[in-house]
N, C-alpha and C positions, 0 to 999 in steps of 0.2 A: 628275226623274234626276240620275244621277252617273257624271262620268267621272274612273275610275282609272287612273294611269300604271302601264303594268306595261315594264319593262326585260327583253329578252330575250338574253342575252348569244349573241353570233355572227348575231344577224339585222341586216344593214345598212339603212341607210335606204333605201326604193325609192318611185317616183311612177309614176305609169302602169301601172300593172302589170297581169296578168289572175291570177285564182285560182279556184280548186275547193276542194272537200274529203269527207273522209270520216272517220267515225269519230272525230271530233271534231279531226282532222288537217287542216291546210291545206298546199294545194299551191299555189306561188307562183312564175309564169312573167312574164320580158318587163320592160319598163318600163327606167327610167332609175335611175342611183346618184347624180344631180346635182341641183341646184335648178331654177327658173325658167331657161330656153332662155336665152344672152346673143344680144345683138344684132347681132353680126359673124354673115354669112354663114359664112365659115370657122372660126369656132368654134361655131356654134348646132348643137346635137344631134351634138356630137363624139361620134365613136365610143368613145371612152374613158368616156363616160359609160353605155354602155349596159349591163344586166344578162345576164352569160354566166352564171349559175348557173340552176338550179331549187332552191327551197326547200321544205324540208319542216317546217311547225311545229306542234308541240304547245301551245297557250298556256296548259294548265294544269298540264303538267310546265315549262313552260319550255323546252325543248329546241328547237334546230334541227339539222337534216339538209341537205347540199346538195349538187350533183355539177355539173360543168360541162357543157356542150353539146358540145363537140370530139367528141365519139364519134357524133353525129349526122350527117346529111347536111347540105351546103353550106347547102341550099334550107331545111329545117329550122332552121338554127343561126340562119339570117338574121333570120326571122320571131318565132322566139323569144327576139332579141335586141331585137326594136323597141321603138318606143312607141303608147302608145295604140290596140292591139287593140282590136276589140268581143268580149267575149267570153262564155258564157253554160253552166253547167253543166246536163244533163237526165240525170236519174239514173247512171248511172255514169261518165259523158262527158261531158268539158270540150270544149267546141267556141272557137276561137279565128279570128278571121274579119281580115286584114288587117294592119294595122299599120303604123308608119312607121320607116324605117331604112337602112341600110347595104347596097348591094344589088352585089356583089364582082364579077361578070361585067361590068356597066356601068360600076364604079367610079362610082357616083353612089348619092343616097339620093331612096329613092321610096316610094310605098304597094303593098304586097305583093299581088297578087289570088290567095291563096291561104285555104283552108280548112283547119284540123288539129284533128284529133279525139286527143283524150289520155285514156285508161286511168286513172281518178284514183286508185284505190285500188292498181292494178298498179304505178303507177309509183311511187307515194308507199312502197309496198313492198320497191321496186328501189333506190331511194334510203338508205333505211332501212338494208337490207343490205349494200348497195355492190354490185348487181348489175347486170347489162344493162340499160338503159334503152332500148333502139333499140325492143322488142318493141311497147311502148305508145303509140307513136306511129302515124298514118296521116294523110294530106294530101291535098287535090286541088285542084288550080289552077281559076281562073275567074275571071276579069275582072271580071264584077259583085262580086266580094269585097274589090275593090282600095278598103277604103275605112279611112278611120282617122278618130278622133274623134266616132263614131259611137256606138249603140247597140245590142246585141244583146238581142231580151227575146223573149217567147212566149209566144202566146195559143191555151190549149187544145190543145197540141202544136206548134203552126205557128210557125215562127219568124219574127223580124219585124226585120231591120235597118234600123233608124231615123237616118234624117238621115245626118250625117257627110261628109267632105271626100276627094276624089283630091289627095293633094298629091306632086307629084316635085319634085326638085332642092333646092337648098340657102334655105331660110328666110331673109330678111330683112325686117326692118319697114318698110322704106322704098317697097314696091312695085317695087324695081328687076327685071331681067328674069335672074332665077336660077333661078326655079321655075313650075311652072306649078300652076294651084291650080283644082280644080272640086268645086263643092260636089255631094253626088248628088238634091238637093230632092227626096229621095222616099222611099217604104217599101219596102222589096224583102220579102218571100213567099217561105216556101221549106220545104220538110220534109226531113228526113234520114232515111233508112232507114241503121240500122247496126246490125250482128248482131256487131260485135266485130273483125269481120275485110274486112267491103268496106262502102263508102260509096255510098250512093246517093241524090244531091239531085235533086229536082222542084221546078222555079223556076215561081211562078206571077206573072200578070201584075202589075208593079208600079203605086203609085201616087204620081205625081208631083205636087207644088207649090211653085212657085218661089219662093212667097211666105212660106209658113207652116212649111213645113218644109226652108227654107234655114237651116238651123241645123247646130253643132257644139259638142263641148266642153261641153258641157250636159248635164242629168239625166234618162233617161228611168227611169221609175220604175213598175214594176209596182202594179197596181192592182185591187183588188177593186170594181167600179163598183155604183153603187145598185142595181140589175138582179139583185145577185149574181153577175155573170159579170166573170170575167177581163178585163183591158185594161192600159192604158199611158199614163201622162201623161208626153209631152215637156214639159219644165219650162225657160223660158227658154232661155238659148242665145246664139250671136254668128254672124255680126252681120246685123242688120236689113239688106235688100237694098240699101237706097237713105242709109242713115245708119250709121258704124261705131260701134254702140251696141247693147248687149243687148238682145234680146226681154224685154217685160216680159207679154208675154201666152204661154199655154199650150195645147196642142194635145192632144185625148183620142183614142185609137184605141181601137176594138173589133174585134170579127170582122168587123162589115158595112162598116168606113171609120174616117174620121178624121171630126174638128168642133175648132173653137176654142171653148176654152171661153167663155163670154160672162161681162159683169160681174165680172172677174176679172184683177189685176196682181200679177203676183209683184215685190216692189222689195228682196229679200235674198238671196243665195245664188246668183248667174248664173250662174258655170261649175261644172263638174264637181266634186262633190264628195262626201262618205260621207252615204248617206242611208237610213235606219232606214226602212222601209214596214210599217204597223199600221194592222189592219181590226180595228174593233167590231161584230159581227153583230146584238148586243141592240140598238144605238143604231143601226147603220145608215151608221157612222161611217167613212171613211177617211182614217186620218193618214200624211203624209210628213214626216218629220224631217231636215232638211237641217243640216249640221255646216259652219261657216265656211267654208274656200274662198276666191270672189272674185266683189266685187261692186260693181254701180255704186251701190250705197246703203247707208246704214247710219243706224243711229239716233243720235240726240244728244239724251238728255233728252226723248224724246217729238216731237221734228221729224226728221224724215225729211232726211238731208242725201245731196244727188247728188254723186257725185265722179265726172264722165267720165274720170278717169286707171283708172278700175275697179282699185281696190286691192285688196289682204288685207284679208279683213276676218275678225272673231272672232264673228261672230253666230250665234247656235243657231237656226233657227225651224222652225216647223210650219205645214205646211199640209194644213187638214182639208175633204173633201169630206161635207159634211151627207147626208141621205136625199133630200132634192129636189134635188141636182144641185149645188149652189151651193157654191163655195168660196171660202175667206176665209184668211189668212195671219195669221200669230202670232208677236211676237218672245218667245222663252221669256227668262224671266230667267236662268239659267247661259251663260255664254259658255266660248268654247274658251280654253285656258290658254295662249296664243299665236296670232298668228298662221299656223295651221293651216286644215288640211282639204283646202286644191286638190289634186286628183289621186289624192286617197285613197280608198280603197274602206270600207262597212261590212260586216263579216263575220258573216252571223246566226251564233247560237247554235241550231246545226239539231236540237239535243236538245228543242227545246221547239217546241209547235204550230205548223204553217204550211201555209200552201196549196201547191201545186204549182208555183205561179212564184214561191216563197219571199217572200211576202206573210205576217208574221207574225199568227196569232189572238190577236187582244189579250185577248179575252172569255175565253179559256181558260187565261190564267195564273194561277197558284196560288201563295199565298204572298204577304206585304207587298214583298217586292223579290224581282227577277226579273231576271236577267243574259240580255238579249237579243241580246248580240253585241261585236264588238270592232269599232274603228278602225284600221287601220293604214295606216302609210306617208303618201303626199304628200309637198307643199311647205312646208319650213317657213321661214318668211320674217321677218327682224329689224326689217320696218317696213312700213308699208300700202303704201309707192308706191316700189318699187324696181326698176322696169324701165328706167327711164332713166340708170341707174347707167350708166357708161363702163366699170368695171372688171369686170363682169357678175356681182359679188358678192351678198352681201346675203341669199342663202338656201340651202338644200341640200333634200337629200331625206328626211323623218323618218323616226327608227330606231324611236320610240316608239309602243307598243300602247296602247290608252284601252281599257278593258274599262266595259262601258257598260250601267248598271243600270236598270231602271226603277222607282220607288217608287211603288207602286198608290195608297198612301192621296194623293200630292201630288193639287192638284185642278189639274186646266187652266185653272180663271181665272185663275190666277197667272201667265198668258200672255198679254202685251199685242197685242189687236187692233191690226193695220197698217192704219188705216179707208181710206187710200188702195186696198187692194190690193181692196175688197170695189164700190169705185165705177168711174163711166165714163171718168171723166176724163183717165186713164192721161198725167200730165204728164210731161213732160221738159224741163230746161234743160239749153241747151248753146250753146256750150262751157263746162265747169264742172271744174277751177278757170278761171276766166275773166276778162278787160278787154276793153276796149273793146266791143264787139259781142255780146250775147248774144241768143239765140232761147229764145223759150218756145212750145213745142208742147204744145196739151192738144185733146181729144176731144168732141164736144157731139153728146148722145143725140138733142137735137133742137134745133129752134129757140128761143132762148133770149136774155135778158139777160147779161151776162157784164161783171164786173170784175176789171180785173187790178193788182196791187197790188204796193210793193215798198217795204220798211220795214227800219229797222235796229236792232240789238238793244233800242236803247231802246224800240222800238216807234212811233218817228216814221215818217211816212208819206212818203217821199221819191218816190215816182211814182204814179198813180195814174190809170188809165183805164176810162170807162164804157162799154158797147157795147148799145146799146137794143135791139137784135135781131141775134145772131148765128147763122149759118147752121148746121143739123147738119153735121156731119163733123170732122175735122182744121182745126184753126188754128195757125200759126206767126205770132207774134208778135216784132219785132226792136225789140229796145232797147238805146240807148246808154247805157252805164256812166258815162262819161267827166263828165258832168255831177254826178256825184254827191259826187267829189274827196275819195275816202278808200278805205282797202283794210281790209276785213274781210268778216265773215259779214252777209249782205244776207238776206231772208226773203221769197219771191216768194208770192203768194198768188192762187188764182183762187177767185173767189165766183161762184156762179148760185143760181137759185130752188131746185135741188134737191140741192146738195153744193158743200161748197167744200174744198180743197185749199191746203196749205202745205209747203215746199221751203224749205231751207236753200243758199245761192248762196255759193261762197268767192272771194272776188276776190284774184287775185293782182299784184302790181305787176312792172312792167317794170323 
């Protein structure tokens, strides 16, 4: 795989936007012009960072056209300048749902309860010609669409609004009462009848799960399942209900319901990032390739390093579902060219073979190299951990487009299997970086003897505890680090008769 940077004059940096495409041109709306949101409630998601333009981009000719949205109704202007809308293109129409932004009539920030339909080809033509854009929008109000940070997908023509939250008020990281927040914990299914003039929406009973569907700011990726049918997989996301850490598991969704993927943990690419879906019908393998973003883990010379600050990462990882339904995670040798990818999108090359749900048909590619699509936008960070910066700087919205080329003769064997992804231990250490006390959490699939060890970079064992028989289920071991008397990396190891796991712990000095 190859990433080639393309600078397109007139295209600003954008993150958390929505897009559609027609005849090789992109239509981009919403999102933000700045980087990671600031910590202070008065400054976070400031309206000066709202994108109030709609852009048309031709990535081949490297041309940009734009129009402002001031001729539209206030209701449309506010949603179209919001961040983290759910969106999906079906045929000629791009559907936008929800989004978080400024609401003028209440002089507050909220999640919009609205679905908007855009005639993609018609609007692109109007923007290029400088014509009236108003005829190409239609919208309906519905509080069931007041969702941000979820995903809109489709299975067999039915829309699936998966996860996300309703967030009203001013964000702050300390939990002060400047906002209300409610996760949907749901899969909301509905159909749309759209004749280009009227929108008729039929809602189906929603499915709720306060644990497994308690996810936002994650990746929900269209899939072709081992039985050949369309599906969706909700990968990772935040936050687990009982601890402020990303999920490691994933949820598979099909036309009959949902289930948690067994014997799989995702350690890389936890937050929303650009994802490329590829299906190989000859091998019956589904590949999802994740580009950078934000994650709780990264690789250091073959060792998983857990950082509960959840930093920006450069990791490009592949998750493959084989014909027997099992999944595994691989770190690819290519890295992102910087701390990039968070809140970016993968825009497929729609000229190459793909399914109705936008999964590319890998086995129908021809030629040694194939332009599979583009990564655009997202947050560019100067360093892995910038959130605690009191200045609110250190990041911006990335304006560089990356053309992504798949090189057919490169073997997937060059990718490094993350062995812990296919195990059952689901090991997590928190807090990390840490000092004082740490907790080691892991899962045993059946009663068995267990060894917990801590060693330093020289391999010297600093702590060891043997359990003759531990019960099935999750275990939380609390260990004091004060006795180790130094600050630096430690290696935490869990050994059982059937599998082992090792992770690096960063120790910080007070």
